[in-house]
C-alpha positions as a Markdown table, in Angstrom:
| # | Residue | x | y | z |
|---|---|---|---|---|
| 1 | Unk | 114.3 | 161.9 | 96.0 |
| 2 | Unk | 113.3 | 162.1 | 99.9 |
| 3 | Unk | 112.0 | 158.9 | 101.9 |
| 4 | Unk | 110.9 | 158.5 | 105.8 |
| 5 | Unk | 112.8 | 155.0 | 105.6 |
| 6 | Unk | 115.9 | 154.6 | 107.5 |
| 7 | Unk | 118.9 | 153.4 | 105.6 |
| 8 | Unk | 119.0 | 150.0 | 107.3 |
| 9 | Unk | 115.2 | 149.9 | 105.2 |
| 10 | Unk | 116.2 | 151.0 | 102.4 |
| 11 | Unk | 119.1 | 148.8 | 101.7 |
| 12 | Unk | 117.3 | 145.9 | 103.4 |
| 13 | Unk | 114.1 | 146.6 | 101.1 |
| 14 | Unk | 117.1 | 146.9 | 98.1 |
| 15 | Unk | 117.5 | 143.3 | 97.8 |
| 16 | Unk | 113.9 | 142.2 | 96.1 |
| 17 | Unk | 115.6 | 142.6 | 92.9 |
| 18 | Unk | 115.6 | 139.8 | 90.1 |
| 19 | Unk | 117.1 | 136.7 | 90.9 |
| 20 | Unk | 116.4 | 136.8 | 94.3 |
| 21 | Unk | 115.0 | 134.2 | 96.4 |
| 22 | Unk | 112.0 | 134.4 | 99.1 |
| 23 | Unk | 110.3 | 132.0 | 101.7 |
| 24 | Unk | 106.2 | 132.7 | 102.2 |
| 25 | Unk | 103.7 | 130.4 | 102.4 |
| 26 | Unk | 102.0 | 129.9 | 98.8 |
| 27 | Unk | 98.2 | 129.6 | 99.1 |
| 28 | Unk | 97.4 | 129.0 | 95.4 |
| 29 | Unk | 100.0 | 125.6 | 96.0 |
| 30 | Unk | 98.0 | 122.4 | 96.1 |
| 31 | Unk | 98.3 | 121.6 | 99.1 |
| 32 | Unk | 98.9 | 125.0 | 100.9 |
| 33 | Unk | 102.4 | 125.1 | 101.7 |
| 34 | Unk | 105.9 | 127.3 | 102.6 |
| 35 | Unk | 108.0 | 127.6 | 99.1 |
| 36 | Unk | 111.0 | 129.1 | 97.7 |
| 37 | Unk | 110.4 | 131.6 | 94.9 |
| 38 | Unk | 112.5 | 132.9 | 92.7 |
| 39 | Unk | 111.8 | 136.8 | 91.7 |
| 40 | Unk | 111.6 | 136.5 | 88.1 |
| 41 | Unk | 110.3 | 140.0 | 87.5 |
| 42 | Unk | 109.3 | 143.3 | 89.3 |
| 43 | Unk | 107.9 | 145.5 | 86.9 |
| 44 | Unk | 104.7 | 146.2 | 86.0 |
| 45 | Unk | 104.0 | 143.2 | 88.6 |
| 46 | Unk | 105.9 | 141.0 | 90.7 |
| 47 | Unk | 106.4 | 137.9 | 89.4 |
| 48 | Unk | 107.9 | 135.0 | 91.5 |
| 49 | Unk | 109.5 | 131.3 | 90.0 |
| 50 | Unk | 108.8 | 128.0 | 92.1 |
| 51 | Unk | 111.5 | 126.6 | 93.6 |
| 52 | Unk | 110.6 | 122.8 | 94.0 |
| 53 | Unk | 112.9 | 119.7 | 95.4 |
| 54 | Unk | 112.0 | 117.5 | 93.0 |
| 55 | Unk | 110.9 | 117.5 | 89.4 |
| 56 | Unk | 106.9 | 116.2 | 89.6 |
| 57 | Unk | 106.2 | 113.9 | 87.3 |
| 58 | Unk | 103.2 | 115.6 | 85.5 |
| 59 | Unk | 105.9 | 117.6 | 83.8 |
| 60 | Unk | 108.3 | 114.7 | 83.2 |
| 61 | Unk | 105.3 | 112.6 | 81.3 |
| 62 | Unk | 104.7 | 116.1 | 79.6 |
| 63 | Unk | 107.9 | 116.8 | 78.3 |
| 64 | Unk | 108.6 | 119.4 | 80.3 |
| 65 | Unk | 111.4 | 118.7 | 82.9 |
| 66 | Unk | 114.0 | 121.0 | 80.4 |
| 67 | Unk | 111.8 | 123.5 | 82.0 |
| 68 | Unk | 113.0 | 123.4 | 85.1 |
| 69 | Unk | 116.4 | 124.4 | 86.3 |
| 70 | Unk | 118.6 | 122.4 | 88.8 |
| 71 | Unk | 119.7 | 125.2 | 91.8 |
| 72 | Unk | 122.3 | 123.1 | 93.7 |
| 73 | Unk | 122.4 | 123.0 | 97.0 |
| 74 | Unk | 126.4 | 123.3 | 97.0 |
| 75 | Unk | 125.7 | 126.8 | 95.7 |
| 76 | Unk | 122.9 | 128.2 | 97.3 |
| 77 | Unk | 123.7 | 128.0 | 101.3 |
| 78 | Unk | 119.3 | 128.8 | 102.3 |
| 79 | Unk | 118.7 | 125.1 | 100.2 |
| 80 | Unk | 119.2 | 121.5 | 102.6 |
| 81 | Unk | 119.2 | 119.7 | 99.1 |
| 82 | Unk | 119.5 | 119.9 | 95.1 |
| 83 | Unk | 116.2 | 122.0 | 94.3 |
| 84 | Unk | 114.6 | 122.9 | 90.8 |
| 85 | Unk | 112.9 | 126.3 | 90.1 |
| 86 | Unk | 110.2 | 125.9 | 88.0 |
| 87 | Unk | 110.3 | 127.5 | 84.9 |
| 88 | Unk | 106.7 | 126.5 | 83.5 |
| 89 | Unk | 104.4 | 129.0 | 84.7 |
| 90 | Unk | 105.2 | 132.4 | 86.5 |
| 91 | Unk | 102.7 | 133.2 | 89.4 |
| 92 | Unk | 101.7 | 136.6 | 90.5 |
| 93 | Unk | 100.3 | 135.5 | 94.0 |
| 94 | Unk | 102.1 | 138.4 | 95.6 |
| 95 | Unk | 101.9 | 142.3 | 95.9 |
| 96 | Unk | 105.2 | 143.7 | 95.1 |
| 97 | Unk | 105.2 | 146.9 | 97.8 |
| 98 | Unk | 104.3 | 144.3 | 100.7 |
| 99 | Unk | 107.0 | 142.0 | 100.3 |
| 100 | Unk | 109.1 | 144.3 | 100.2 |
| 101 | Unk | 107.6 | 145.1 | 103.3 |
| 102 | Unk | 107.5 | 141.6 | 104.8 |
| 103 | Unk | 111.5 | 141.4 | 103.6 |
| 104 | Unk | 112.2 | 145.2 | 105.8 |
| 105 | Unk | 110.0 | 143.2 | 109.1 |
| 106 | Unk | 111.2 | 139.7 | 108.9 |
| 107 | Unk | 114.1 | 139.6 | 106.7 |
| 108 | Unk | 116.0 | 136.1 | 108.3 |
| 109 | Unk | 112.4 | 134.2 | 107.4 |
| 110 | Unk | 111.5 | 135.9 | 104.1 |
| 111 | Unk | 115.0 | 136.9 | 102.6 |
| 112 | Unk | 116.8 | 134.1 | 101.8 |
| 113 | Unk | 119.5 | 135.0 | 99.4 |
| 114 | Unk | 120.0 | 134.7 | 95.6 |
| 115 | Unk | 119.9 | 132.7 | 92.7 |
| 116 | Unk | 123.5 | 132.0 | 90.9 |
| 117 | Unk | 124.1 | 133.8 | 87.6 |
| 118 | Unk | 124.5 | 131.1 | 86.1 |
| 119 | Unk | 121.7 | 129.6 | 87.7 |
| 120 | Unk | 119.5 | 132.6 | 87.0 |
| 121 | Unk | 120.9 | 132.4 | 83.2 |
| 122 | Unk | 119.9 | 129.6 | 82.9 |
| 123 | Unk | 116.3 | 130.5 | 84.2 |
| 124 | Unk | 116.0 | 133.0 | 81.1 |
| 125 | Unk | 117.1 | 130.5 | 78.8 |
| 126 | Unk | 114.1 | 128.1 | 80.1 |
| 127 | Unk | 111.7 | 130.5 | 79.8 |
| 128 | Unk | 113.0 | 132.5 | 76.8 |
| 129 | Unk | 112.4 | 128.7 | 75.3 |
| 130 | Unk | 109.0 | 128.2 | 77.2 |
| 131 | Unk | 105.9 | 128.4 | 74.7 |
| 132 | Unk | 103.6 | 127.5 | 77.4 |
| 133 | Unk | 104.1 | 130.5 | 79.9 |
| 134 | Unk | 101.7 | 133.4 | 79.6 |
| 135 | Unk | 103.4 | 135.7 | 76.3 |
| 136 | Unk | 103.2 | 138.9 | 78.0 |
| 137 | Unk | 104.6 | 137.2 | 81.9 |
| 138 | Unk | 107.8 | 136.0 | 79.5 |
| 139 | Unk | 108.7 | 139.2 | 77.9 |
| 140 | Unk | 108.7 | 140.8 | 81.5 |
| 141 | Unk | 110.6 | 137.8 | 82.9 |
| 142 | Unk | 113.6 | 138.0 | 79.7 |
| 143 | Unk | 113.6 | 141.8 | 80.3 |
| 144 | Unk | 114.1 | 141.6 | 84.3 |
| 145 | Unk | 116.7 | 138.7 | 83.9 |
| 146 | Unk | 118.0 | 140.8 | 80.6 |
| 147 | Unk | 118.6 | 144.0 | 82.9 |
| 148 | Unk | 119.5 | 142.5 | 85.9 |
| 149 | Unk | 122.4 | 140.4 | 83.3 |
| 150 | Unk | 123.1 | 142.6 | 80.9 |
| 151 | Unk | 125.6 | 140.3 | 78.5 |
| 152 | Unk | 122.5 | 138.7 | 77.5 |
| 153 | Unk | 120.9 | 141.2 | 75.7 |
| 154 | Unk | 124.0 | 139.8 | 73.3 |
| 155 | Unk | 123.0 | 136.7 | 73.6 |
| 156 | Unk | 122.0 | 134.5 | 70.5 |
């Protein structure tokens, strides 16, 4: 398959995979602000999970704090403090091809790195055990992480 992109652009665009962490402005948060996002699925749509610096008290009061996966600063050099991936809900706020182009055009500001395999596996288990998340989103995320971390296919 021929591509009109440079090899460098293709390489940079390939950084957009499950477990990638992006930094984007999010109009869907209250208030709207710049956030770290984990790519949870790319097909059939881009699904992202928010990374927060702390677990919102609402989730603690609802007994949903176990659906927030720790993301230690020591293992993720893009963070300035320990944080949490919110696995309660996934968001579809961005178009995959647009995000891929933003990663290519503005790599240093948009692409921040990847979750460690251990964190991504913890996200997998949190999403798999989540009975609140939209069922279709849950299946997409589980399948996407299984394809990224093949050893999960044999996990019980």
